[in-house]
N, C-alpha and C positions, 0 to 999 in steps of 0.2 A: 634823630635816627637812633641814637643810643637810648633815649628815654622810651622810644617806641619798642625797642628790643627788650628792655627791662619789663615793660608792661606785658608783652607777649609771654615772656618767661613766667612772670608771676601769675598770669591768667592760666597758663598751662598747668602750673603747680596747683592752683586752686581747683581746676577741673579734675586733676588727678586725685587730689585729696577727697573731693566730693564723690567722685566715682568709687574710690576705695571705701569711703564711709558707707555708701549705699550698698555696695556688694558685700561688705562685712556685717551689715545689720542683720539680725535674726529675722526669719520669715515664718509665717504661721503654717508651716508644712512639716511633714516628717518623711523620711526616706525609708522605704521598704526594700530590703535586699535579700539575697539568698543567705540563709542562716546555716548554722552547723547541722550536720546529720549525725545520728547516733544509731549504732547497731544494737537493737534490743536483745540480741543474743550474746553480745559481747560485754566488755567492761568499760567503765567510765571513771577516770581518776582513781584507778587502782581497785575498784570493786565492781562486781557484776551489776549490770543495770537491773536485771531480774534475778533476785536471789531466792533459791528454793532450798528449804531445810526440811529434812525428813523424807525425801524421795530422791531416787536416782535421776540425774539429768542426762539427757542425750546430747551428743555433739552434732553440729551441722557444718557442712562444708561451705555454705554460702552465708549470706547476711540478710537480716530483715531490718532495714534502716528507716527510722522515723526522720522526718524532715521538718525544718523550722524556717521562720522568717526573722531576719534581723530588723530591728527598728532603731533608726537614728533620729533623734529629735532636735539636736543642736545644729540646725541648718542655717547657713546664710544664703544670700541670693546666688552666689556662684555655685554653691553646693547643689541648690535646687536646679539650676540650669544644667549642670552636668548630669544630674539624675534624670532630667527629662529626656536627655539624648542617649541615655544608657538603657538598652533593651532589657537588661537583667534587673533593673530596679524600677520602682514606682514612687512618684512624689504625690502624696495625698494630703488633703487638709488635716491639720493637726487634730481637729475635733472628732475626726473619724476614729482615731486611736485613743485620744485623751479627751473625752467629752468635757465641755466647760463646767459642768456641774459636779465634776469629780476631780480630786487631786491625782497626781501621778501615782502616789502611794496607794490610793484606793483602787485605781485601775490595776496596779500590779498585784494587789491583794486578791482582787476578783480573778485575775488570771491564774494565780496560784491555787485558788479554790477550785476553779474549773479543771486544772491539771490533776488535782487530787481526786475529784469526782470522776474524771476520765479513767484513772487508774482503778478505782473501785468497780466501775461498770465493766472495764476490760477484764478484771478478775472474775466477776460474776458470769459474764458471757463465756469466757474461756473455760472456767470450771464446769459449767453446764455441758460444754462440748466434750469435756474430758470424762463425763459421766457422774458429776456431782450436782444433782438438782437442787434448786432453791426451795426452801421450806418457808412459806409465808405464814408466820405465826402471830396469833392475836395477842397483843400486849395489854390492851385495855378496851373497854366497851363503854360508849356514851350512855349515861343513864337516860332512859326513856326512848332510846333509839330503836329502830326496827330489829336490830340484832340482839337486843338485850335478852329476849325470851328464848333465843335459839342457840347462841354461841357462848363460849366461856373463854376466859384467858387461858392461853397455851394451846387452844385448838389450832390445828394447821389447816388453813383453807386450801383446798386442792382443785376446785373447779367452780365455774359459774355457768349454769345452763349447759353443762356437759363439756365446756371448753376448759382446757387445763390452765391452771394458774401457775405460771412459771416465774413470776416475780411480783413484788408489790406494785410495780408499774402496770403489769398486765392485769392484776386484780382491779385496779382503779379504772383501767380502760374498759374492761368487760362490764363493770357496773355502770359506767357512764355511757355505754353504748346503747342503753335502753332508757326510755323516758321515765321520769319520776313516777313512782307508784307501781312500776312493773314488778310482778311477783317473780323473784329470781330463785332458781334452784342452786343453793350454795352447798357444794360438796366439801366435807372436812373430815379430819381424823381427830379422835380424842382418845388418849391413852392407847393409841395403836389401832383403834377400831374405826372403820370408815362409816360415815353417815351422811345424810343429806337433809337440809332444812330449807323450807320455803320462806323467803324473807322479801317483803315488798320494800323497795327503796323509798327513801324520803328525800326531801330537798335540803341541801346544805345551805349555808348562808349566801353563797353565790348562785344558788338556784340549781346547781348540778346534782345528779343523783348520788346518794350515799346510803350505806347501811348502818353506819355508826360504830365502826371499829378502827382502832389503831393497830398497825401491824409492823413487824420487823422481819427482815430477811435473814434466814440462817442457811448456811451452805456447808454442812460438815464435810471435811476432807482431812486425810491423815498426814498432811504436811502444811508448811507455812510458806507464804509468798510475801516478798517485799520488793517493791519497785523503788530503786534508789537512783534518782537523777536530779541534779540541781540546775538552776538557772534556766528552766524552760517553763513556760506558762501556757494556759489555754487548754482547750479540750481536744485538739486535733490529733494527738498521738494515740488516742484510744484504740483504733483498729490495730496499729502495729504492736502495741503492748499485748493485746489479746492474742495475736498470732505468735508473738514471742513466748508467751506463757505456754501455749499449746505445743510449740516446737520443742521447748525445753523438756516437756514431760511425755510427749508421744515418741514412740520408737522411730518413726519415719522422719526424714529430713525434709521439712516443708519447702526449703529453698531450692532443692535440686542442684545445689552447688553454685548458684549464681547470686549476684547482689540484687536484692529486690528492695525498692523503696516504696513508700506509700504514706497516705495520710487519711484522715477521716475521723470524725467523732464516732463513738459507739455508745449505745444505751444498754440497759440490763437485758434487753431482749435480743441483743446482737445486731441491731439495725445500725447501719453506717450512715452518718449524716455529712452534709457539706461543710467546707471550711473556707477560710480566706487565704490570700497569698499564693494562689496556685502558680502563677508564672514564676515567682521567685523560688518556689519549692521544686519546680521542674528543673530549674537551673542548678539548684543545690543537689538534686538527685543525680543529675548528669555528672556533676563535678565529683561525686562519690563513686563514679563508675557503675551506677545502677543500670541494669538492662531492662527492668520492668518497673512501672510506676502504677501502684494500686490506687485508682482514682474513684472517689465517691461519685455515684451516678449523677447526682445533681451538679457536679463540677465538670462533667465531661465536655460540655460545649466550650467552657473557658479553657480547659486543658488542650483541646484540639486547636483552638485559636492561638495558643501559645506553645504549640508542640515543639519539642527539642529533638533534633535528629538522633536516631539510635535508641530512643527511649520508648518502649512499648507501653501504651496507655491502656490498662485493663480496667474495665468498668465493674465497680463493686457496689452492691446495695446492702448486703448483709455479711455477717461473719461467715455463714455457710457458703455464700457465693465466693468469698475470698478463698476459703479452703478448697472449694471445687476448682477455682481458677488456677491455684497453685498445683493442684493434682494434674490438671490438664497440661500445664506447662512442663511438669516433670515427665509426662508421658510423650512430650514432643508435639502436643496439639496446640490449637489456637483458642484461648479463652475469649469470652465476649470483650470486644474492644469499644472504646469510646467512639 
């Protein structure tokens, strides 16, 4: 009887140790949770998130908060199980966040680059909204290309077939919208004088239409902008940065005195694109006491499926739509919802 009791105790100890070992072993998943939110109109770590030098800034009674997703990669089995039963988090395969062909450092570097690119596009879109158009300037011309006989370095390309060129991205889209060999009416200015040249596109190495110029964007404005925010990566803050810049420089308070959260990529043309982590971002927005969540149109279905009580989901497809929605809210109306 005594020997049997010892055996049972030892067996229990071994089972406990085995269970502990299994539960403490790392698993190939990461945990996505609500991350910090930041008011783009406010300060972070003692300095303005959006710094304006050389122009008067306006004050706002409310907030424009970008939202983030936290990523925890050091999970064991118990962590994963807890995450699966927590509605505010998501447990996803590690390779979705950290592809096996990339190191963690490489992924973080890509996220940092996307974050910087989102800031640049946010500035471009916001400055255009503030009345500072983009000048698409020729920096070089490919020898033997269709443009060689018609354009010169420092020409500013203004239109393609009558459609305004508002960014380098727009120029490429307009040229590529017509088949190779199409005669394009290229509007430009040279030394302040407007002119038009007919240039037939040729095929690039990948077969797409091109005219053979390299361009850069210039957007002259009498002040400087700097976005200063650490430890955030990816492109999803673009929309909120653009709105923050506009709010700081326009007389009216875009917020209407309330806390507005939002997310979405933005390109140079002001188009708002979808992002990941919508369920976690909604929870983060609610925790920050936001009343409105600016939602990329392509994320609306996911947002509705994970809606948080008391958070108004406003559907946004462009920067202009976001500004119109905020104006409607300030007037007490109802903007388009998801």
